[in-house]
C-alpha positions as CSV (number, residue, x, y, z in Angstrom):
1,X,-8.9,25.4,2.4
2,X,-9.6,24.8,6.1
3,X,-6.7,22.4,6.5
4,X,-3.2,23.5,5.4
5,X,-1.6,20.7,3.4
6,X,0.8,23.1,1.7
7,X,2.7,23.6,5.0
8,X,6.1,22.0,4.9
9,X,7.0,20.2,8.1
10,X,10.7,19.5,8.7
11,X,10.9,15.8,9.6
12,X,14.7,15.4,9.6
13,X,16.2,14.6,13.0
14,X,12.9,13.1,14.3
15,X,13.7,9.4,14.0
16,X,11.6,9.2,10.7
17,X,12.2,6.1,8.7
18,X,11.3,8.1,5.6
19,X,13.5,11.1,6.2
20,X,16.5,9.4,7.8
21,X,18.5,10.0,4.5
22,X,21.4,12.2,3.4
23,X,20.7,16.0,3.4
24,X,20.5,16.2,-0.3
25,X,18.0,13.5,-0.8
26,X,14.2,13.9,-1.3
27,X,12.4,10.8,-0.1
28,X,9.3,9.9,-2.0
29,X,9.3,6.2,-1.3
30,X,7.8,4.6,1.8
31,X,4.0,4.9,2.2
32,X,4.1,7.6,4.9
33,X,2.6,11.1,4.4
34,X,4.4,14.4,5.1
35,X,1.2,16.0,6.5
36,X,0.4,16.5,10.1
37,X,-2.5,14.3,11.2
38,X,-6.0,15.6,11.7
39,X,-6.4,18.2,14.4
40,X,-9.0,16.1,16.2
41,X,-6.4,13.3,16.6
42,X,-3.7,15.6,17.8
43,X,-6.2,17.1,20.4
44,X,-7.2,13.6,21.6
45,X,-3.5,12.6,22.0
46,X,-2.7,15.9,23.7
47,X,-5.5,15.3,26.2
48,X,-4.2,11.8,26.9
49,X,-0.7,13.2,27.5
50,X,-2.0,15.8,29.8
51,X,-3.6,13.2,31.9
52,X,-0.1,12.0,32.6
53,X,-0.7,8.3,33.4
54,X,0.0,5.7,30.7
55,X,-0.9,2.4,32.3
56,X,-2.4,-0.7,30.8
57,X,-5.3,0.0,28.5
58,X,-8.6,-1.7,27.8
59,X,-10.7,-1.6,24.6
60,X,-13.9,0.2,25.4
61,X,-17.2,-0.1,23.5
62,X,-16.6,3.3,22.0
63,X,-13.7,1.8,20.0
64,X,-15.9,-0.8,18.3
65,X,-18.7,1.8,17.8
66,X,-16.2,4.1,16.0
67,X,-15.3,1.4,13.5
68,X,-18.9,0.1,13.0
69,X,-20.3,3.6,12.3
70,X,-17.4,4.7,10.0
71,X,-17.6,1.6,7.8
72,X,-21.4,1.6,7.8
73,X,-21.7,5.3,6.9
74,X,-18.8,5.6,4.5
75,X,-18.5,2.2,3.0
76,X,-21.9,0.5,3.4
77,X,-20.4,-2.4,5.4
78,X,-22.6,-3.4,8.2
79,X,-20.1,-4.7,10.8
80,X,-21.3,-6.5,13.9
81,X,-19.4,-5.3,16.9
82,X,-18.6,-8.9,17.8
83,X,-16.7,-9.3,14.5
84,X,-14.0,-6.9,15.5
85,X,-10.8,-7.7,17.2
86,X,-8.1,-5.2,18.1
87,X,-4.5,-5.7,16.8
88,X,-1.5,-3.5,16.8
89,X,-1.1,-3.3,13.0
90,X,-2.2,-4.8,9.7
91,X,1.1,-6.5,9.0
92,X,1.2,-8.1,12.5
93,X,-2.3,-9.4,11.8
94,X,-1.3,-10.8,8.4
95,X,1.8,-12.5,9.9
96,X,-0.4,-14.0,12.6
97,X,-2.8,-15.3,10.0
98,X,0.0,-16.9,8.1
99,X,1.2,-18.7,11.2
100,X,-2.2,-19.6,12.5
101,X,-4.1,-20.5,9.4
102,X,-1.4,-22.4,7.5
103,X,1.4,-24.8,8.2
104,X,5.1,-24.7,7.2
105,X,5.7,-25.3,3.5
106,X,2.2,-24.5,2.4
107,X,1.5,-21.9,-0.3
108,X,0.2,-18.4,0.2
109,X,-1.1,-16.8,-3.0
110,X,-0.4,-13.1,-3.7
111,X,-1.3,-11.2,-6.9
112,X,1.8,-9.3,-8.1
113,X,2.8,-6.6,-8.3
114,X,1.8,-6.1,-4.6
115,X,2.9,-4.6,-1.3
116,X,6.4,-6.1,-0.7
117,X,6.0,-6.7,3.0
118,X,3.5,-9.5,2.2
119,X,6.5,-11.5,1.0
120,X,8.2,-11.0,4.3
121,X,5.2,-12.3,6.2
122,X,5.1,-15.4,4.1
123,X,8.8,-16.2,3.7
124,X,9.9,-15.4,7.2
125,X,7.3,-17.8,8.5
126,X,8.5,-20.7,6.4
127,X,5.6,-20.7,3.8
128,X,5.9,-20.6,0.1
129,X,5.1,-17.5,-1.9
130,X,3.0,-18.3,-4.9
131,X,2.7,-15.3,-7.3
132,X,-0.3,-14.9,-9.5
133,X,0.7,-12.1,-11.8
134,X,-1.9,-9.5,-12.6
135,X,-2.6,-8.8,-16.3
136,X,-1.2,-5.4,-17.5
137,X,-2.5,-3.9,-20.7
138,X,-0.3,-0.8,-20.8
139,X,-2.9,1.3,-18.9
140,X,-4.0,-0.7,-15.9
141,X,-4.3,-4.1,-14.2
142,X,-6.9,-6.9,-14.2
143,X,-6.9,-10.2,-12.4
144,X,-5.8,-13.3,-14.4
145,X,-8.5,-15.7,-13.2
146,X,-7.2,-18.7,-15.2
147,X,-3.8,-18.4,-13.5
148,X,-5.3,-17.6,-10.1
149,X,-7.5,-20.7,-10.2
150,X,-4.5,-22.8,-11.1
151,X,-2.6,-21.5,-8.1
152,X,-5.6,-21.9,-5.7
153,X,-6.2,-25.4,-6.9
154,X,-2.8,-26.5,-5.8
155,X,-3.4,-28.8,-2.7
156,X,-0.6,-27.0,-0.9
157,X,-2.4,-23.7,-1.2
158,X,-4.3,-22.7,2.0
159,X,-4.3,-18.9,2.1
160,X,-4.6,-15.9,-0.2
161,X,-3.6,-12.4,0.7
162,X,-5.7,-9.8,-1.3
163,X,-4.7,-6.2,-1.5
164,X,-8.0,-4.1,-1.7
165,X,-7.6,-1.4,-3.0
166,X,-4.4,-2.5,-4.7
167,X,-1.0,-1.3,-3.7
168,X,1.1,-0.2,-5.7
169,X,-1.1,0.4,-8.7
170,X,-4.1,2.0,-7.0
171,X,-6.7,-0.3,-8.5
172,X,-10.1,-0.4,-7.0
173,X,-11.5,-4.0,-7.4
174,X,-15.2,-4.1,-8.4
175,X,-17.8,-6.2,-6.7
176,X,-18.0,-8.8,-9.4
177,X,-14.2,-9.3,-9.4
178,X,-14.1,-9.8,-5.7
179,X,-17.1,-12.1,-5.7
180,X,-15.3,-14.3,-8.3
181,X,-12.2,-14.4,-6.1
182,X,-14.4,-15.6,-3.2
183,X,-16.0,-18.3,-5.3
184,X,-12.6,-19.7,-6.4
185,X,-11.2,-19.6,-2.9
186,X,-14.2,-21.3,-1.4
187,X,-14.1,-23.9,-4.2
188,X,-10.5,-24.9,-3.1
189,X,-10.8,-24.4,0.6
190,X,-8.6,-21.3,0.7
191,X,-9.0,-18.5,3.3
192,X,-8.7,-14.9,2.2
193,X,-6.9,-12.2,4.1
194,X,-8.0,-8.9,2.7
195,X,-5.7,-6.0,3.4
196,X,-7.9,-2.9,3.2
197,X,-5.6,-0.3,4.9
198,X,-5.8,2.0,1.9
199,X,-9.5,1.9,1.5
200,X,-10.3,5.5,2.7
201,X,-7.7,7.0,0.3
202,X,-9.7,6.8,-2.8
203,X,-10.0,9.6,-5.3
204,X,-12.9,12.0,-4.7
205,X,-16.1,10.5,-6.0
206,X,-14.6,7.0,-6.0
207,X,-15.6,4.2,-3.5
208,X,-14.0,0.9,-2.8
209,X,-15.9,-2.4,-2.2
210,X,-15.1,-4.2,1.1
211,X,-14.3,-7.8,0.2
212,X,-16.6,-9.2,2.8
213,X,-19.6,-7.3,1.2
214,X,-19.1,-8.8,-2.3
215,X,-21.0,-12.0,-1.4
216,X,-22.0,-14.2,1.5
217,X,-19.2,-16.5,0.5
218,X,-16.6,-13.7,0.6
219,X,-17.9,-12.8,4.1
220,X,-17.7,-16.3,5.4
221,X,-14.1,-17.2,4.3
222,X,-12.3,-14.0,5.0
223,X,-10.4,-11.9,7.5
224,X,-10.5,-8.2,6.7
225,X,-7.6,-6.0,8.0
226,X,-8.5,-2.3,8.6
227,X,-7.0,0.7,10.4
228,X,-6.9,4.5,10.6
229,X,-3.1,4.5,10.4
230,X,-2.5,4.9,6.6
231,X,-5.5,7.2,6.2
232,X,-4.6,9.6,9.0
233,X,-0.8,9.3,8.9
234,X,-0.5,7.7,12.4
235,X,1.4,4.5,11.6
236,X,3.6,5.0,14.7
237,X,0.6,4.8,17.0
238,X,0.2,1.1,16.1
239,X,-3.6,0.7,16.1
240,X,-5.7,-1.5,13.8
241,X,-8.4,-4.1,13.7
242,X,-9.5,-7.3,12.0
243,X,-13.1,-8.0,10.9
244,X,-14.0,-11.7,10.9
245,X,-17.7,-12.5,10.5
246,X,-17.2,-16.3,10.8
247,X,-17.1,-17.2,14.5
248,X,-14.7,-20.2,14.1
249,X,-12.3,-18.3,11.9
250,X,-12.5,-15.3,14.3
251,X,-11.7,-17.5,17.3
252,X,-8.6,-18.8,15.5
253,X,-7.4,-15.3,14.7
254,X,-8.2,-14.1,18.2
255,X,-6.1,-16.9,19.7
256,X,-3.3,-16.2,17.2
257,X,-3.2,-12.5,17.9
258,X,-3.0,-13.1,21.6
259,X,-0.4,-15.8,21.3
260,X,1.7,-13.3,19.2
261,X,1.1,-10.6,21.8
262,X,-0.3,-8.1,19.3
263,X,-3.8,-7.9,20.7
264,X,-3.4,-5.3,23.4
265,X,-3.4,-1.5,22.8
266,X,-0.8,1.0,23.9
267,X,-1.9,4.1,25.8
268,X,-2.7,6.1,22.7
269,X,-4.0,3.5,20.2
270,X,-7.7,3.5,21.2
271,X,-8.0,7.3,21.6
272,X,-6.4,7.9,18.3
273,X,-8.7,5.5,16.4
274,X,-11.8,6.8,18.1
275,X,-11.0,10.4,17.3
276,X,-10.1,9.5,13.7
277,X,-13.3,7.6,13.0
278,X,-15.7,9.9,14.9
279,X,-14.3,13.4,14.0
280,X,-11.9,12.9,11.1
281,X,-14.2,12.9,8.1
282,X,-13.9,16.5,7.1
283,X,-10.1,16.4,7.2
284,X,-10.0,13.2,5.2
285,X,-12.2,14.6,2.5
286,X,-10.0,17.6,2.2
287,X,-6.9,15.4,2.1
288,X,-8.4,13.2,-0.7
289,X,-9.0,16.3,-2.8
290,X,-5.4,17.5,-2.2
291,X,-3.9,14.2,-3.1
292,X,-6.0,14.0,-6.2
293,X,-4.7,17.4,-7.3
294,X,-1.2,16.2,-6.6
295,X,-1.8,13.1,-8.8
296,X,-3.1,15.3,-11.6
297,X,-0.1,17.6,-11.4
298,X,2.3,14.6,-11.6
299,X,0.4,12.9,-14.5
300,X,0.5,16.2,-16.5
301,X,4.1,16.9,-15.8
302,X,5.3,13.4,-16.7
303,X,3.1,13.3,-19.9
304,X,4.7,16.6,-21.0
305,X,8.2,16.5,-19.7
306,X,9.4,13.0,-19.0
307,X,9.2,11.0,-22.2
308,X,9.5,7.2,-21.8
309,X,7.6,7.1,-18.4
310,X,3.9,6.6,-18.1
311,X,1.7,6.9,-15.0
312,X,-0.5,3.9,-14.6
313,X,-4.1,4.8,-14.2
314,X,-5.2,4.6,-10.5
315,X,-8.2,5.6,-8.4
316,X,-6.9,5.0,-4.9
317,X,-3.9,5.4,-2.6
318,X,-1.4,8.3,-2.7
319,X,1.1,6.1,-4.5
320,X,1.7,6.3,-8.2
321,X,3.0,3.4,-10.3
322,X,5.3,4.6,-13.0
323,X,5.8,2.4,-16.1
324,X,9.4,3.0,-17.1
325,X,9.7,0.5,-19.9
326,X,10.0,3.3,-22.5
327,X,13.3,4.2,-20.9
328,X,14.7,1.0,-19.4
329,X,14.1,-1.1,-22.5
330,X,15.9,1.4,-24.7
331,X,18.8,1.5,-22.2
332,X,19.3,-2.3,-22.6
333,X,18.4,-3.0,-19.0
334,X,15.9,-5.7,-19.9
335,X,13.1,-3.6,-18.6
336,X,14.6,-3.4,-15.1
337,X,13.8,0.0,-13.6
338,X,16.0,-0.6,-10.5
339,X,19.0,0.7,-12.3
340,X,17.1,3.8,-13.3
341,X,15.8,4.5,-9.8
342,X,19.3,4.0,-8.4
343,X,20.8,6.4,-11.0
344,X,18.1,9.1,-10.3
345,X,18.7,8.8,-6.5
346,X,22.5,9.0,-6.9
347,X,22.5,11.9,-9.4
348,X,19.5,14.0,-8.2
349,X,18.7,12.8,-4.6
350,X,15.1,11.7,-5.6
351,X,14.5,8.5,-3.6
352,X,11.7,6.3,-5.0
353,X,10.9,2.5,-4.7
354,X,12.1,0.2,-7.5
355,X,9.2,-1.9,-8.7
356,X,11.0,-5.3,-8.6
357,X,10.4,-5.2,-4.8
358,X,6.7,-5.8,-5.5
359,X,7.1,-8.9,-7.6
360,X,8.9,-10.2,-10.7
361,X,6.4,-8.4,-13.0
362,X,7.2,-5.1,-11.3
363,X,10.7,-4.8,-12.7
364,X,9.9,-2.2,-15.3
365,X,8.2,0.1,-12.8
366,X,9.0,2.6,-10.0
367,X,6.6,3.5,-7.1
368,X,6.3,7.2,-6.3
369,X,4.7,8.6,-3.1
370,X,3.0,12.0,-3.7
371,X,1.5,12.5,-0.2
372,X,3.4,15.7,0.5
373,X,3.0,19.4,0.0
374,X,2.8,20.6,-3.6
375,X,6.1,22.4,-3.4
376,X,7.8,19.0,-2.6
377,X,6.0,17.3,-5.4
378,X,7.1,20.0,-7.8
379,X,10.7,19.6,-6.6
380,X,10.4,15.8,-7.0
381,X,9.2,16.2,-10.6
382,X,12.0,18.5,-11.4
383,X,14.5,15.9,-10.1
384,X,12.7,13.1,-12.0
385,X,13.0,15.0,-15.3
386,X,16.7,15.9,-14.7
387,X,17.5,12.3,-13.7
388,X,15.8,10.6,-16.6
389,X,17.3,13.1,-19.1
390,X,20.8,12.3,-17.7
391,X,20.1,8.6,-17.7
392,X,19.0,8.8,-21.4
393,X,22.1,10.8,-22.3
394,X,24.5,8.4,-20.5
395,X,23.0,5.4,-22.2
396,X,23.0,7.1,-25.6
397,X,26.7,7.8,-25.3
398,X,27.3,4.2,-24.3
399,X,25.4,2.9,-27.3
400,X,27.4,5.2,-29.6
401,X,30.7,4.0,-28.1
402,X,29.6,0.4,-28.6
403,X,28.7,1.1,-32.2
404,X,32.0,2.7,-33.0
405,X,33.9,-0.3,-31.4
406,X,31.8,-2.8,-33.4
407,X,32.5,-0.8,-36.6
408,X,36.2,-0.8,-35.9
409,X,36.2,-4.5,-35.4
410,X,34.6,-4.9,-38.8
411,X,37.1,-2.6,-40.5
412,X,40.0,-4.6,-39.1
């Protein structure tokens, strides 16, 4: 392999959110990869550092060209340069949209389980979170259009945040599904914010559908949030963009981003994005293959050695959604995997994200990040097996003690 994804990089002591944990812990939680970013990006940033002056930055034509060509060539999305607006991050853009496109106490619809920070953007800005639960059949997720339409039809609903591809379950929404979402939102006057930050992290041979390409309606009622940050592991660079074909909606978003002071690039944001989208394709394709092999390893390991947990089928992201109902239900936790994840972290050091953070219907799940060298994945699986075995044993003993106590009561 031309790029070495097996290399373990020590991130402790570097101010890493992910790795700022006790020495014995193995963090596989936040969506942050443990791989160095593509060489082309490191070289572009090194050249910028070598120049030595980090004053105010403009957004050159090359920045827009990089986005236009990447989305056109890789995703079949013909973006007009004028549709693009720079922003410092996808979440800042979403928070801006909530503030600019809705008023306090209005509803914002999200389809749960979903990325937990959406809730922050809604709640912290004084809007109501309206959950439309996805339908889970034991293998994967589908949209519940009857419930979704009921939520969109509420006169207080003015915005929907779509996760495409879906985080945490890794679902790639097909064109027909997205087009139907667009039809419903247009019917009830609801604007769609489509978070597509994971779009380049699909399994080899799989392609996502940009929401704005699903239909003319989807294009005209939407704001699409895109970035190189998740794909190339450069979240700390703070560089992203929104795509807004409708000129009136685009003007609102442009004003909102500027009012919120998140529309200007830092000294590295533009160069990093240009390098990623003009030279990073080969690295990304190698990464996708490596992540897919990690997924296959984890699925096989859990199927064979971790009874009671099932990996939900996914085709995108480097996050795996673990259905733990086979363990938690038996342990009398009412399907809540938060207790299980806390137990595993305390007893093995494996740090994962409890599913309840992603919505009420995520309580029986745990989210696992497998974007790390294979040796770390293997260690994580070893700890997962040890932790679940110990958890089962502990609860079995508790059940036996309870049964003895009940029997004694009867005898008396």
